[in-house]
C-alpha positions as MATLAB code, in Angstrom:
seq = 'MNLFRNVLFWIVLALVGALVAQLLVLDPGYVLVRYGGNDYTTNVPKAIALLVVALAVLWVLWKLVTLPFVAMRRHRRRQSRARLIDGFDAVHRGEWSRAEKLLEQASQERDALAVGRIHAARAAWARGDEAAARAHLAAIGTDHPASRAVAEAELAMSQGRAGDALSILDAPSATPLPPRGLVLRGEALAALGRSGEAYGTLGALRQQQALSNERLSALEAQWAAASLREAADANVLADRWEALPKPLRTDPATVAAYAERAAAMRWDEAATRSVEQALDTNWDESLVALYGRLPVNRYDQRRATAERWLQAHPASPALLLTLARLARAQGQWPQAEQYLHRALAQGANSEAWEELGDGFATAGEEKLARHCYANALRAARGEATEPLPGRDMRQTIFDQAVVEERDAHGMPRLRE';
ca = [
       1.557  -19.009  -39.575;
      -1.358  -20.763  -38.073;
      -3.239  -20.329  -41.520;
      -0.367  -21.666  -43.586;
      -0.323  -24.870  -40.976;
      -3.780  -25.363  -41.596;
      -3.662  -25.224  -45.370;
      -0.919  -27.574  -45.597;
      -2.611  -29.957  -43.169;
      -5.534  -30.363  -45.454;
      -3.324  -30.581  -48.683;
      -1.539  -33.455  -47.205;
      -4.949  -35.115  -45.800;
      -6.216  -34.589  -49.493;
      -3.183  -36.126  -50.973;
      -3.312  -39.182  -48.656;
      -7.184  -39.549  -49.123;
      -6.650  -39.681  -52.995;
      -3.968  -42.267  -52.625;
      -6.003  -44.441  -50.382;
      -9.150  -44.162  -52.859;
      -6.975  -44.923  -55.762;
      -5.562  -47.885  -54.057;
      -9.142  -49.409  -53.181;
     -10.397  -48.569  -56.844;
      -7.379  -50.928  -58.095;
      -8.002  -53.511  -55.362;
     -11.182  -52.948  -53.190;
     -10.118  -55.927  -51.000;
     -12.467  -58.398  -49.238;
     -13.834  -58.341  -45.691;
     -15.156  -61.145  -43.906;
     -17.217  -60.723  -40.766;
     -18.164  -64.077  -38.952;
     -20.833  -63.774  -36.060;
     -23.227  -66.063  -34.403;
     -22.633  -68.797  -37.057;
     -23.123  -66.471  -39.983;
     -20.654  -64.932  -42.534;
     -20.852  -61.524  -43.682;
     -18.700  -60.479  -46.635;
     -17.924  -57.264  -48.256;
     -15.197  -55.028  -49.814;
     -13.105  -52.513  -47.895;
     -14.727  -49.289  -49.140;
     -18.242  -50.490  -48.142;
     -16.942  -51.662  -44.639;
     -15.410  -48.321  -43.985;
     -18.782  -46.638  -44.883;
     -20.729  -48.837  -42.612;
     -18.424  -48.250  -39.868;
     -18.543  -44.415  -40.484;
     -22.550  -44.805  -40.511;
     -22.413  -46.746  -37.348;
     -20.104  -44.287  -35.397;
     -22.349  -41.338  -36.464;
     -25.456  -43.023  -35.327;
     -23.766  -43.918  -31.927;
     -22.355  -40.211  -31.571;
     -26.031  -38.950  -32.270;
     -27.587  -41.399  -29.711;
     -25.050  -40.213  -27.242;
     -25.962  -36.622  -27.811;
     -29.627  -37.350  -27.486;
     -29.097  -39.049  -24.180;
     -26.860  -36.447  -22.827;
     -28.868  -33.608  -24.184;
     -30.928  -33.125  -20.752;
     -27.878  -32.965  -18.652;
     -25.960  -30.738  -20.889;
     -29.149  -28.300  -20.889;
     -29.601  -28.520  -17.074;
     -25.846  -27.958  -16.818;
     -25.851  -24.688  -18.917;
     -28.882  -23.504  -16.984;
     -27.001  -23.693  -13.814;
     -24.172  -21.853  -15.201;
     -26.487  -19.145  -16.583;
     -27.801  -18.846  -12.859;
     -24.733  -18.815  -11.321;
     -23.444  -16.152  -13.478;
     -26.622  -14.065  -12.933;
     -26.382  -14.422   -8.938;
     -22.622  -13.599   -9.332;
     -23.455  -10.459  -11.089;
     -26.615   -9.624   -8.786;
     -24.353  -10.366   -5.788;
     -21.428   -7.905   -6.757;
     -24.033   -5.303   -7.593;
     -25.497   -5.810   -4.112;
     -22.240   -5.508   -2.514;
     -21.520   -2.171   -4.254;
     -25.070   -1.072   -3.013;
     -24.250   -2.274    0.568;
     -26.972   -4.810    0.626;
     -24.637   -7.245    2.948;
     -27.292  -10.023    3.526;
     -28.750  -10.111   -0.046;
     -24.930  -10.082   -1.345;
     -24.076  -13.017    0.972;
     -26.840  -15.048    0.060;
     -26.682  -14.460   -3.795;
     -22.888  -15.347   -3.757;
     -23.185  -18.293   -1.712;
     -25.517  -19.852   -4.210;
     -23.388  -18.639   -7.147;
     -20.566  -20.563   -5.547;
     -22.186  -23.874   -6.086;
     -20.742  -24.128   -9.421;
     -17.075  -25.219   -9.204;
     -16.001  -22.399  -11.605;
     -17.393  -19.639   -9.169;
     -16.366  -21.361   -5.899;
     -13.600  -19.025   -4.977;
     -14.819  -15.740   -6.283;
     -18.190  -16.325   -4.865;
     -17.094  -17.523   -1.364;
     -14.525  -14.711   -0.931;
     -17.025  -11.939   -1.602;
     -19.493  -13.712    0.488;
     -17.088  -13.524    3.083;
     -16.533   -9.962    2.685;
     -20.251   -9.326    2.746;
     -20.514  -11.298    6.110;
     -17.608   -9.462    7.565;
     -19.028   -6.120    6.443;
     -22.310   -6.891    8.379;
     -20.205   -7.831   11.561;
     -20.605  -11.774   11.368;
     -16.900  -13.026   11.619;
     -18.093  -16.660   12.057;
     -19.992  -16.539    8.760;
     -16.902  -14.924    7.091;
     -14.801  -17.896    8.373;
     -17.091  -20.420    7.256;
     -17.288  -19.000    3.839;
     -13.448  -18.981    3.446;
     -13.336  -22.668    4.857;
     -15.747  -23.861    2.394;
     -13.113  -22.816   -0.428;
     -11.046  -25.791    0.571;
      -7.652  -26.403   -1.267;
      -8.659  -25.650   -4.833;
      -7.685  -21.999   -4.502;
      -4.946  -21.716   -2.075;
      -3.809  -18.299   -3.202;
      -7.129  -16.597   -3.272;
      -8.080  -18.079    0.120;
      -4.870  -17.047    1.481;
      -5.213  -13.466    0.468;
      -8.821  -13.189    1.714;
      -7.806  -14.586    5.027;
      -4.884  -12.379    5.451;
      -7.283   -9.372    4.724;
      -9.484  -10.325    7.370;
      -6.645  -10.801   10.051;
      -5.081   -7.502    8.892;
      -8.376   -5.878    9.464;
      -8.635   -7.209   13.209;
      -4.883   -6.048   13.834;
      -3.649   -9.622   13.682;
      -0.522   -8.707   11.499;
       1.312  -12.047   12.813;
      -1.422  -14.263   11.734;
      -1.904  -12.623    8.315;
       1.936  -12.965    7.811;
       1.915  -16.707    8.682;
      -0.940  -17.110    6.227;
       0.705  -15.440    3.340;
       3.982  -17.296    4.066;
       2.472  -20.561    3.903;
       3.909  -22.909    1.291;
       0.490  -23.548   -0.438;
      -0.020  -19.742   -0.895;
       2.922  -19.185   -3.145;
       3.330  -17.642   -5.505;
       1.514  -14.979   -4.105;
      -0.853  -12.808   -6.339;
      -0.122   -8.845   -6.420;
      -2.668   -8.313   -3.663;
      -1.052  -10.947   -1.464;
       2.473   -9.205   -1.781;
       1.036   -5.796   -0.783;
      -0.760   -7.575    2.301;
       2.603   -9.145    3.067;
       4.510   -5.747    3.162;
       1.883   -4.071    5.287;
       2.066   -7.032    7.737;
       5.789   -6.789    7.934;
       5.680   -3.202    8.488;
       2.984   -3.575   11.267;
       5.192   -6.027   12.844;
       8.213   -3.673   13.224;
       9.905   -5.345   10.204;
       9.879   -2.373    7.900;
      13.234   -3.167    6.661;
      11.912   -6.396    5.053;
       8.823   -4.646    4.002;
      10.962   -2.146    2.195;
      12.681   -4.944    0.520;
       9.162   -6.070   -1.255;
       8.950   -2.771   -3.294;
      10.793   -4.343   -5.987;
       8.494   -7.223   -6.501;
       5.376   -4.703   -6.070;
       6.593   -2.482   -8.928;
       7.327   -5.616  -11.039;
       3.801   -6.894  -10.693;
       2.240   -3.247  -10.792;
       0.357   -4.047   -7.604;
      -0.299   -0.213   -6.746;
      -0.104    3.024   -8.616;
       3.157    4.969   -8.824;
       2.005    7.500   -6.219;
       0.907    4.768   -3.662;
       4.192    2.980   -4.195;
       6.338    6.124   -3.859;
       4.248    6.857   -0.627;
       4.999    3.532    0.880;
       8.526    3.739   -0.064;
       8.989    6.729    2.092;
       6.928    5.454    4.957;
       8.703    2.142    5.071;
      12.018    3.812    4.388;
      11.495    6.024    7.576;
      10.170    3.155    9.814;
      12.998    0.807    8.883;
      15.493    3.650   10.046;
      13.755    4.012   13.457;
      13.686    0.445   13.801;
      17.518    0.302   13.122;
      19.361   -1.955   16.078;
      22.653   -0.415   15.711;
      24.762    2.133   14.083;
      25.929   -0.255   11.502;
      22.379   -1.383   10.390;
      21.430    2.375   10.538;
      24.159    3.410    8.176;
      23.556    0.455    5.787;
      19.980    1.283    5.387;
      20.389    5.052    5.002;
      23.283    4.478    2.317;
      20.975    2.251    0.325;
      18.071    4.483    0.026;
      17.878    6.425   -3.201;
      18.804   10.199   -3.324;
      15.378   11.661   -3.467;
      14.705    9.762    0.007;
      17.818   11.178    1.590;
      16.135   14.697    1.116;
      12.652   13.696    2.020;
      11.644   15.284    5.357;
      10.064   12.477    7.015;
      12.874   10.108    6.036;
      15.645   12.642    7.066;
      13.854   13.278   10.389;
      13.706    9.519   11.175;
      17.384    8.959   10.337;
      18.433   12.345   12.295;
      16.288   11.249   15.434;
      17.822    7.577   15.427;
      21.275    8.682   14.868;
      21.145   11.308   17.749;
      19.581    8.502   19.961;
      22.779    6.481   19.276;
      25.167    9.441   19.992;
      25.996    9.920   16.513;
      25.913   13.357   16.735;
      27.584   14.438   13.498;
      25.624   12.016   11.229;
      22.331   13.414   12.884;
      23.159   17.205   12.113;
      24.761   16.520    8.781;
      21.833   14.798    7.273;
      19.267   17.643    8.461;
      21.817   20.291    7.139;
      22.359   18.538    3.562;
      18.628   18.128    3.213;
      17.812   21.758    4.101;
      20.267   22.961    1.660;
      18.581   21.143   -1.209;
      14.936   21.452    0.004;
      13.789   24.146    2.575;
      11.319   22.364    4.975;
       9.914   24.073    8.125;
       9.386   20.687   10.080;
      12.960   19.743    9.431;
      14.380   22.979   10.376;
      12.251   22.723   13.608;
      13.740   19.589   14.058;
      17.181   20.746   13.866;
      16.804   22.871   16.981;
      15.329   19.967   18.984;
      17.873   17.201   18.154;
      19.324   16.049   21.625;
      22.881   16.505   20.664;
      25.711   18.976   21.518;
      27.450   20.938   18.729;
      25.714   24.128   19.641;
      28.134   26.548   18.117;
      28.228   24.789   14.930;
      24.493   24.326   14.508;
      23.863   27.956   15.645;
      26.306   29.445   13.106;
      24.708   27.070   10.519;
      21.088   28.480   11.455;
      22.275   31.899   11.404;
      23.422   31.261    7.803;
      20.128   29.899    7.144;
      18.554   33.028    8.504;
      20.102   35.338    5.897;
      17.930   33.613    3.159;
      14.837   32.694    5.377;
      14.333   35.726    7.834;
      10.906   35.141    8.279;
      10.903   31.457    8.915;
       9.168   30.971   12.397;
      10.484   27.458   12.654;
      14.228   28.741   12.093;
      13.681   31.507   14.530;
      12.341   29.019   17.018;
      15.444   26.856   16.499;
      17.883   29.740   16.902;
      15.938   30.489   20.306;
      16.308   26.939   21.527;
      20.117   26.897   20.615;
      20.559   30.145   22.291;
      18.970   29.073   25.303;
      20.864   25.916   25.403;
      24.021   28.031   25.384;
      22.648   30.266   28.506;
      21.880   33.146   26.302;
      18.389   33.874   27.424;
      18.059   37.408   26.320;
      19.025   36.739   22.573;
      16.773   33.656   22.862;
      13.699   36.029   24.003;
      14.311   37.986   21.167;
      14.415   35.201   18.584;
      11.179   33.896   20.168;
       9.136   37.206   19.875;
      10.431   37.459   16.243;
       9.173   33.935   15.830;
       5.842   34.853   17.373;
       5.478   37.698   15.018;
       5.883   35.724   12.112;
       3.128   33.239   12.992;
       5.008   30.729   15.043;
       2.600   27.997   16.600;
       2.412   26.998   20.331;
       5.894   25.529   20.532;
       7.261   29.065   20.463;
       4.919   29.968   23.447;
       5.994   26.916   25.325;
       9.682   27.723   24.780;
       9.084   31.162   25.821;
       7.283   30.160   29.071;
      10.256   27.603   29.755;
      12.561   30.528   29.373;
      10.617   32.794   31.709;
      10.444   30.131   34.305;
      14.221   29.533   34.347;
      14.740   33.018   34.524;
      12.379   33.224   37.678;
       9.390   35.114   36.043;
       6.783   32.845   36.990;
       3.769   35.305   35.945;
       5.021   35.767   32.453;
       5.826   31.951   32.307;
       2.230   30.923   33.132;
       0.725   33.497   30.690;
       3.040   31.974   27.932;
       2.010   28.437   28.892;
      -1.729   29.620   28.671;
      -1.120   31.121   25.128;
       0.603   27.927   24.190;
      -2.776   26.051   24.960;
      -4.749   28.524   23.311;
      -2.500   28.405   20.193;
      -2.880   24.633   20.153;
      -6.726   24.916   20.143;
      -6.526   27.611   17.436;
      -7.782   30.224   19.834;
      -6.454   33.785   19.750;
      -3.413   34.575   22.056;
      -3.013   37.371   24.524;
      -0.273   39.901   24.555;
       2.176   39.667   27.438;
       1.512   41.758   30.538;
       4.125   44.187   32.038;
       5.817   44.885   28.817;
       7.064   48.291   27.941;
       5.335   49.899   24.833;
       7.884   49.259   22.368;
       7.944   45.477   23.296;
       4.095   45.549   23.370;
       3.980   46.809   19.804;
       6.475   44.234   18.767;
       4.265   41.457   20.373;
       1.228   42.601   18.605;
       2.926   43.271   15.059;
       1.711   40.086   14.094;
      -0.853   39.058   11.756;
      -2.733   42.125   10.017;
      -1.246   41.719    6.632;
      -0.999   38.273    4.833;
       0.956   37.567    1.697;
      -0.638   35.525   -1.283;
      -0.238   32.235    0.733;
      -1.873   33.353    3.648;
       1.332   33.428    5.803;
       1.498   36.272    8.419;
       3.862   39.125    7.744;
       5.602   41.888    9.947;
       4.429   45.396    9.246;
       7.164   47.380    7.405;
];
């Protein structure tokens, strides 16, 4: 289309030129110039030719006069470009002082002002000179407000000043924010305990392709869980939970945040139901352990559900620990003790030893309780635990049935 327009333009111009030439041939016209008491006469074609020659001479003279200035300007631009390249290479190599000097020199050219000063500020910050970093950013002025706002917000976030970063990014002069600014704004909101608002920025981040899909998914789960924990009342909690996409409502971290917050609000049924639905979809050891720790009643219902799960997951240490906690909460310590020994035999961590110690302490067996607490500390430190003293042979064998055989995934198995 551009080629067609150009051809058409030159055709029309040629036709107009031919028409003008024909008119001048038929009637060359008469031109009179009177200057300084003298008269100069000629025809129109000669006058046009003289005018064109005069303009060409003036143009050549202008080029000759400005040639040194143009050459100097081009030389400065080449120097600025070379300093930018060398400065970026110095940043990559960690030569902070050299990088800062080169980038500051490169920023003397107006076109390189923002990029040079911003990276000089980063180099100054990397070598620990906060005052120099601020001076570099201040030197940008008002010519590049969005770029300056992003750099200042990065500096504020690195110092833990999320409130200042958010104020900088929300300034009218900084809008519209570039993708990096949108990411920083979401991080600042989350750091200020406003994860619900941070979660709302994910749409813009996806539209701007500000982060990789993996990073966006991680932030979505992180901010969703945090927003649930920050819910001020049950209505807000319910609205945020219902607004989450289905995959997040089975994500262990998100479900745990919702269940813990619902339990804190005495919304017992919602807390337990969310965990049950998530575990029925995807089994997760951390989530089943939480099911036993939730500060809610409904012991009979929770225990019946856990026993149903045990049929499908008989070697789950977290499920056995959960059953032990529920049995102990119902005052059934002998059954809880059996579950705890089974959990330990399946490789349960220090929580099981601590729960066993609590049970022995409640039952008045202080010596066994102290031994269990000591084993809990050993397990937490990754050290080998010691068998319980004073147990009969059958119980001792059961206690030691742990860990000699391992499956392909390295999980401990009971001996057959």
